[in-house]
C-alpha positions as CSV (number, residue, x, y, z in Angstrom):
1,M,-194.2,-171.2,-101.2
2,S,-195.1,-174.9,-100.6
3,E,-192.3,-177.5,-100.1
4,S,-192.9,-179.2,-103.5
5,Q,-192.9,-175.6,-105.0
6,S,-189.9,-174.9,-103.6
7,A,-188.2,-178.0,-104.8
8,K,-189.0,-177.4,-108.4
9,T,-187.4,-173.9,-107.9
10,A,-183.9,-175.0,-106.4
11,L,-183.1,-176.5,-110.0
12,I,-179.2,-175.9,-109.0
13,S,-178.0,-174.3,-106.0
14,F,-174.5,-174.3,-104.4
15,S,-173.6,-174.7,-100.8
16,D,-171.0,-173.1,-98.9
17,E,-169.2,-176.3,-98.7
18,Q,-169.6,-177.0,-102.6
19,V,-168.2,-173.1,-103.3
20,M,-165.1,-173.7,-100.5
21,L,-164.4,-177.2,-102.0
22,L,-164.5,-175.6,-105.5
23,D,-162.0,-173.0,-104.5
24,T,-159.7,-175.2,-102.7
25,A,-159.8,-177.8,-105.4
26,V,-159.0,-175.3,-108.4
27,N,-155.5,-173.9,-106.3
28,F,-154.9,-177.5,-106.0
29,C,-155.4,-179.0,-109.3
30,R,-153.5,-176.4,-110.9
31,E,-150.4,-176.4,-108.6
32,K,-150.1,-180.3,-108.5
33,S,-151.5,-181.5,-112.1
34,G,-149.8,-179.2,-114.7
35,I,-149.9,-181.2,-118.3
36,D,-146.2,-182.0,-117.9
37,K,-146.6,-183.8,-114.5
38,V,-149.7,-185.7,-116.2
39,R,-147.3,-186.9,-119.2
40,N,-144.8,-187.8,-116.7
41,L,-147.4,-190.6,-114.8
42,L,-148.4,-191.9,-117.6
43,E,-145.1,-194.3,-117.8
44,S,-145.4,-194.6,-114.1
45,E,-146.7,-198.2,-112.4
46,T,-149.4,-196.4,-110.5
47,G,-150.4,-193.9,-112.9
48,F,-150.7,-191.4,-109.8
49,D,-148.3,-189.5,-107.4
50,E,-148.7,-190.9,-104.1
51,K,-147.6,-188.0,-102.1
52,I,-150.5,-185.9,-103.8
53,W,-152.9,-188.8,-102.8
54,Q,-151.9,-188.3,-99.2
55,E,-151.9,-184.5,-99.2
56,I,-155.7,-185.3,-100.8
57,V,-156.4,-187.5,-97.8
58,T,-155.1,-184.8,-95.3
59,L,-157.5,-182.1,-97.1
60,G,-160.0,-184.7,-96.2
61,W,-161.4,-185.3,-99.4
62,A,-161.2,-189.1,-98.9
63,G,-163.8,-188.5,-96.3
64,I,-166.6,-185.9,-98.0
65,A,-169.1,-188.5,-98.5
66,I,-168.4,-190.5,-95.1
67,P,-170.6,-189.9,-92.2
68,E,-168.9,-188.4,-89.1
69,A,-169.6,-191.2,-87.1
70,F,-166.8,-193.0,-89.4
71,G,-164.3,-190.2,-89.7
72,G,-165.7,-188.7,-92.7
73,S,-167.3,-184.8,-92.7
74,E,-170.4,-185.9,-93.9
75,L,-170.7,-183.6,-96.7
76,G,-172.4,-185.8,-99.2
77,L,-171.9,-186.8,-102.5
78,S,-172.8,-183.5,-103.7
79,A,-169.9,-181.8,-102.1
80,L,-167.6,-184.4,-103.9
81,V,-168.7,-183.2,-107.3
82,P,-166.7,-179.8,-107.6
83,V,-163.7,-181.4,-107.0
84,V,-163.8,-184.6,-109.0
85,E,-165.1,-182.0,-111.9
86,T,-161.8,-179.8,-111.4
87,M,-159.8,-182.9,-111.4
88,G,-161.3,-184.1,-114.4
89,R,-160.4,-180.3,-116.0
90,H,-156.7,-181.0,-115.3
91,L,-156.5,-184.7,-115.7
92,L,-155.2,-185.4,-112.0
93,T,-155.5,-188.9,-111.8
94,T,-155.6,-190.3,-108.1
95,P,-157.8,-193.2,-106.4
96,L,-160.4,-190.8,-104.9
97,V,-163.2,-191.7,-107.4
98,S,-162.6,-195.8,-106.8
99,T,-162.2,-195.2,-103.3
100,T,-165.6,-193.3,-102.8
101,L,-167.4,-196.0,-105.1
102,A,-165.8,-198.7,-102.8
103,S,-167.0,-196.8,-99.5
104,Q,-170.3,-195.9,-101.2
105,A,-171.3,-199.6,-101.5
106,I,-170.0,-200.4,-98.0
107,L,-171.8,-197.5,-96.6
108,Q,-175.0,-198.3,-98.5
109,G,-174.9,-202.2,-98.3
110,G,-173.0,-203.0,-95.3
111,N,-174.1,-203.5,-91.3
112,D,-173.0,-201.7,-88.5
113,S,-169.6,-203.8,-87.9
114,H,-168.7,-203.6,-91.9
115,K,-168.7,-199.8,-91.6
116,A,-166.8,-199.5,-88.5
117,R,-164.4,-202.0,-89.8
118,W,-163.5,-200.0,-93.3
119,L,-164.9,-196.9,-93.5
120,P,-162.8,-195.2,-91.2
121,A,-159.8,-196.4,-93.0
122,F,-160.9,-195.0,-96.3
123,C,-160.8,-191.4,-94.5
124,E,-157.2,-192.2,-93.4
125,G,-155.8,-193.2,-96.9
126,S,-156.7,-196.6,-97.7
127,I,-157.4,-197.5,-101.5
128,G,-160.6,-199.2,-102.2
129,S,-162.2,-200.1,-105.9
130,L,-165.0,-201.7,-107.1
131,A,-165.0,-205.0,-109.1
132,F,-168.2,-205.1,-110.8
133,T,-167.8,-205.4,-114.5
134,E,-167.8,-208.9,-116.2
135,D,-166.9,-210.1,-119.2
136,S,-170.0,-209.8,-121.1
137,G,-169.5,-206.0,-120.6
138,S,-173.2,-206.0,-119.2
139,W,-174.3,-202.3,-117.6
140,D,-177.0,-204.3,-115.7
141,L,-175.2,-204.9,-112.6
142,E,-177.2,-207.8,-111.6
143,D,-176.4,-209.6,-114.7
144,L,-174.1,-211.5,-112.8
145,Q,-171.6,-214.8,-113.7
146,C,-169.1,-215.1,-111.0
147,T,-170.2,-216.5,-107.9
148,A,-169.7,-217.5,-104.2
149,I,-170.2,-220.8,-102.4
150,L,-170.1,-221.5,-98.9
151,N,-167.0,-223.8,-97.7
152,G,-166.9,-224.1,-94.0
153,E,-166.6,-220.5,-92.6
154,T,-165.2,-219.2,-96.3
155,L,-166.5,-218.1,-99.2
156,Q,-165.1,-219.7,-102.1
157,L,-165.1,-217.2,-105.2
158,S,-164.9,-218.2,-109.0
159,G,-165.2,-216.4,-112.2
160,S,-163.3,-213.1,-113.5
161,K,-164.0,-209.3,-113.1
162,T,-162.5,-206.5,-115.8
163,F,-162.2,-202.9,-115.5
164,V,-161.3,-202.7,-112.2
165,F,-159.6,-199.5,-111.3
166,D,-156.3,-198.9,-109.4
167,A,-157.0,-202.7,-108.3
168,A,-152.9,-203.4,-107.7
169,Q,-152.8,-200.6,-104.8
170,A,-156.3,-201.1,-103.6
171,D,-156.6,-202.4,-100.0
172,L,-159.8,-204.2,-100.6
173,L,-162.3,-204.3,-103.9
174,V,-165.6,-204.5,-103.6
175,V,-166.8,-207.4,-105.7
176,S,-170.5,-208.3,-106.9
177,L,-171.5,-211.7,-107.8
178,T,-173.8,-214.4,-107.2
179,Y,-174.6,-216.2,-104.0
180,E,-177.2,-219.0,-103.2
181,G,-179.1,-217.5,-106.4
182,E,-179.3,-214.1,-105.7
183,S,-177.0,-210.9,-106.1
184,A,-174.5,-210.3,-103.6
185,L,-171.4,-207.8,-102.5
186,V,-168.3,-209.1,-101.0
187,V,-165.4,-207.3,-99.4
188,V,-161.8,-209.0,-100.8
189,E,-159.1,-207.6,-98.9
190,K,-155.7,-207.3,-100.4
191,S,-154.4,-210.3,-98.5
192,A,-156.9,-212.5,-99.8
193,Y,-155.4,-212.4,-103.4
194,S,-151.8,-213.0,-104.9
195,V,-150.3,-210.6,-107.0
196,E,-150.9,-213.6,-110.2
197,A,-154.7,-213.1,-109.9
198,L,-154.4,-209.3,-111.5
199,Q,-153.5,-208.6,-114.8
200,R,-153.1,-205.0,-116.4
201,E,-155.6,-204.1,-118.9
202,T,-154.6,-202.0,-122.0
203,I,-157.2,-198.9,-122.0
204,L,-157.8,-196.1,-124.1
205,D,-157.6,-193.5,-121.2
206,E,-153.5,-194.0,-120.2
207,T,-153.9,-192.0,-117.4
208,K,-155.7,-194.4,-115.7
209,R,-154.7,-198.0,-114.3
210,S,-157.2,-200.7,-115.4
211,Y,-156.8,-204.5,-114.2
212,R,-158.6,-208.0,-114.8
213,L,-159.3,-209.7,-111.6
214,N,-159.3,-213.4,-111.5
215,L,-161.3,-214.7,-108.6
216,D,-161.0,-218.7,-108.8
217,G,-159.3,-219.8,-105.8
218,I,-159.7,-216.9,-103.6
219,H,-161.2,-217.7,-100.0
220,V,-163.1,-214.8,-97.7
221,P,-164.3,-214.9,-94.7
222,L,-168.2,-214.8,-94.5
223,E,-168.3,-212.1,-92.5
224,N,-166.9,-210.1,-95.6
225,L,-170.3,-210.9,-97.2
226,L,-172.2,-207.4,-97.1
227,P,-176.2,-208.3,-96.4
228,V,-177.6,-209.9,-99.6
229,N,-181.1,-208.5,-99.1
230,S,-179.6,-205.1,-99.8
231,A,-177.5,-205.9,-102.7
232,S,-180.0,-205.1,-105.2
233,S,-180.3,-201.5,-103.9
234,T,-176.9,-201.1,-103.0
235,L,-175.9,-202.1,-106.8
236,A,-178.4,-199.2,-107.8
237,H,-176.8,-196.8,-105.6
238,V,-173.3,-197.2,-106.6
239,N,-174.3,-197.1,-110.2
240,M,-176.1,-193.8,-109.7
241,V,-173.0,-192.5,-107.7
242,A,-170.4,-193.5,-110.4
243,N,-172.5,-191.9,-113.3
244,L,-172.7,-188.7,-111.1
245,L,-168.9,-188.7,-110.7
246,L,-168.1,-189.7,-114.0
247,A,-170.3,-187.1,-115.6
248,A,-168.5,-184.4,-113.3
249,E,-164.9,-185.7,-114.4
250,L,-166.3,-185.6,-118.2
251,A,-167.6,-181.7,-117.9
252,G,-164.5,-180.8,-116.2
253,G,-162.6,-182.4,-119.1
254,V,-164.8,-180.4,-121.7
255,A,-163.7,-177.0,-119.7
256,A,-160.2,-178.0,-120.3
257,V,-160.5,-178.6,-124.1
258,L,-162.3,-175.2,-124.6
259,N,-159.2,-173.8,-123.1
260,V,-157.2,-175.7,-125.2
261,V,-159.0,-174.8,-128.4
262,V,-159.4,-171.2,-127.9
263,E,-155.8,-170.6,-127.0
264,Y,-154.5,-172.4,-130.2
265,L,-157.3,-170.4,-132.0
266,N,-155.6,-167.3,-131.2
267,T,-152.1,-168.1,-131.8
268,R,-152.0,-170.5,-135.0
269,K,-152.3,-168.4,-138.3
270,Q,-152.5,-169.6,-141.7
271,F,-152.3,-166.9,-144.7
272,D,-151.4,-164.2,-142.4
273,K,-154.5,-164.6,-140.5
274,L,-155.2,-166.0,-137.1
275,I,-157.2,-169.4,-137.9
276,G,-159.9,-168.5,-135.0
277,S,-161.0,-165.8,-137.4
278,Y,-162.6,-168.4,-139.7
279,Q,-166.1,-169.3,-139.7
280,S,-165.9,-172.7,-140.0
281,L,-163.8,-173.3,-136.7
282,K,-165.7,-170.7,-135.1
283,H,-169.1,-172.5,-134.8
284,P,-167.7,-176.0,-133.7
285,T,-166.0,-173.9,-130.9
286,V,-169.3,-172.5,-129.9
287,D,-170.7,-175.8,-130.0
288,I,-168.1,-177.1,-127.3
289,L,-169.3,-174.3,-125.0
290,L,-172.5,-174.9,-125.3
291,G,-171.8,-178.8,-124.2
292,L,-169.9,-177.3,-121.8
293,E,-172.6,-175.3,-120.0
294,S,-175.4,-177.9,-120.8
295,S,-173.0,-180.6,-119.2
296,R,-172.1,-178.6,-115.9
297,S,-175.7,-177.7,-115.6
298,L,-177.0,-180.9,-115.5
299,V,-174.2,-182.4,-113.1
300,Y,-174.8,-179.9,-110.6
301,H,-178.6,-180.1,-110.8
302,A,-178.2,-183.4,-110.4
303,A,-176.0,-183.1,-107.4
304,T,-178.6,-180.7,-106.0
305,V,-181.6,-183.0,-106.3
306,W,-179.4,-186.0,-105.4
307,D,-181.4,-186.6,-101.8
308,T,-184.8,-186.6,-103.4
309,P,-186.7,-189.3,-105.8
310,N,-185.4,-187.0,-109.0
311,R,-181.8,-188.5,-108.7
312,E,-182.0,-191.3,-111.3
313,T,-183.5,-188.9,-113.9
314,A,-181.0,-186.3,-113.2
315,V,-178.0,-188.7,-113.1
316,R,-178.7,-190.6,-116.1
317,M,-179.1,-186.9,-118.0
318,A,-176.0,-185.8,-116.9
319,K,-173.9,-188.6,-117.9
320,A,-175.5,-188.9,-121.3
321,Q,-174.9,-185.2,-121.9
322,A,-171.3,-185.1,-120.8
323,C,-170.6,-188.1,-122.8
324,E,-171.5,-186.6,-125.7
325,A,-169.9,-183.3,-124.9
326,A,-166.7,-184.3,-123.9
327,V,-166.1,-186.9,-127.3
328,F,-167.3,-184.0,-129.5
329,A,-164.9,-181.3,-127.9
330,G,-162.1,-183.6,-127.8
331,D,-162.4,-184.9,-131.5
332,R,-163.0,-181.3,-132.9
333,A,-159.7,-180.2,-130.8
334,V,-157.6,-183.1,-132.7
335,Q,-159.0,-181.7,-135.8
336,F,-158.1,-178.2,-134.8
337,H,-154.4,-178.7,-134.5
338,G,-154.5,-180.5,-138.0
339,G,-151.8,-182.9,-138.6
340,F,-150.4,-182.4,-135.1
341,G,-153.4,-183.2,-133.7
342,F,-153.2,-187.0,-134.6
343,T,-149.5,-187.0,-133.0
344,Y,-149.1,-188.3,-129.3
345,E,-147.4,-185.1,-128.3
346,C,-150.9,-183.1,-129.1
347,D,-152.5,-182.5,-125.4
348,A,-155.7,-182.7,-127.0
349,Q,-155.6,-186.3,-127.5
350,L,-155.4,-187.1,-123.6
351,F,-158.8,-185.4,-123.1
352,L,-160.1,-187.3,-125.9
353,R,-159.0,-190.6,-124.9
354,R,-160.4,-189.5,-121.3
355,A,-163.7,-189.2,-123.0
356,L,-163.8,-192.4,-125.1
357,C,-163.2,-194.2,-122.2
358,S,-165.4,-193.1,-119.7
359,Q,-168.3,-192.9,-122.1
360,F,-168.7,-196.5,-121.7
361,L,-167.8,-197.0,-118.3
362,F,-171.7,-197.5,-116.6
363,G,-173.3,-197.0,-119.5
364,D,-173.2,-194.6,-122.6
365,A,-175.3,-191.9,-123.6
366,A,-177.6,-194.3,-125.5
367,H,-177.9,-196.6,-122.6
368,H,-179.0,-193.9,-120.1
369,R,-181.6,-192.4,-122.8
370,K,-183.1,-195.6,-122.8
371,H,-183.6,-195.4,-119.3
372,L,-184.9,-192.1,-119.3
373,V,-187.5,-192.7,-121.4
374,P,-189.9,-194.4,-118.9
375,L,-188.7,-192.4,-116.5
376,L,-189.9,-189.0,-118.0
377,L,-193.0,-190.4,-120.2
378,G,-194.2,-193.2,-118.1
379,S,-194.0,-197.0,-119.0
């Protein structure tokens, strides 16, 4: 079989590392993230348990996609997919995804000095995040209004960012802006800004913490500027990483919702009959199952072809499908629970809120399908 034929037949594959990480993640998340634990964290300041985060760091998950030369395990992003999917299934909220995105930005766009300075710290538990989204809400990551100008030996930043997840706990932020008329990325360490620069945002998904970042008055050393000539490719790379991990998280959420639905249909009775016996409830449940299977298939296909030219097509297909499947599953679960489903105590609401919030991060289903047209059919 030729190399090209082999690539076409390997639509989905699971490495030994992925299987090992999936088994570990399933046991870990089941033990550490019961629904009562999730609800207890909703009112917390950080939104996550710092002890659990340190356990995750000890397990090596923070360094899965970081090269061994910088303290990671160099298993690659595809190995992180089963971990994130399982976390999504149990609503285990940690800074893992935010930190992975920040580390990927530095790994892809930084020079050797940048990598040696910050990547080992991520493996040891430092928290990072991205500040890519601006007030316009544009999903074009190079549609930038924030700026940096050279002022002596430092960069003076201006503008504001929104949807900066885990910013209050982050040790550094990777910020996108324009510098001398070009797209650029700069690393802003926690010591460079005050608490007043961050404003907590109210978002649908109460399991996560999002912040608005005011860049006005922030100065950072010029050496914190990542090479400008790599900024565009880095933004494109991080965009794909974010969508892959969001799709994995959403697929995990669909699996959890299906379990919630099936359990309820097999216990709730009306007119002395289990409501699961009614066709009007069976059919949507099957649709949830089909959405789950297609979402997981596309997510793991994207993980399989991550290092091939088909990456963008696969990732966009996975995110589009996972968005719609997760929103549909959460909506049906709330409806199936009747009046109770519309109360805050219904667990199905937590998954619906996660789906509604995550679908608009880095592009919704319509956005990705728009970009799929030229990829699949040509310009």
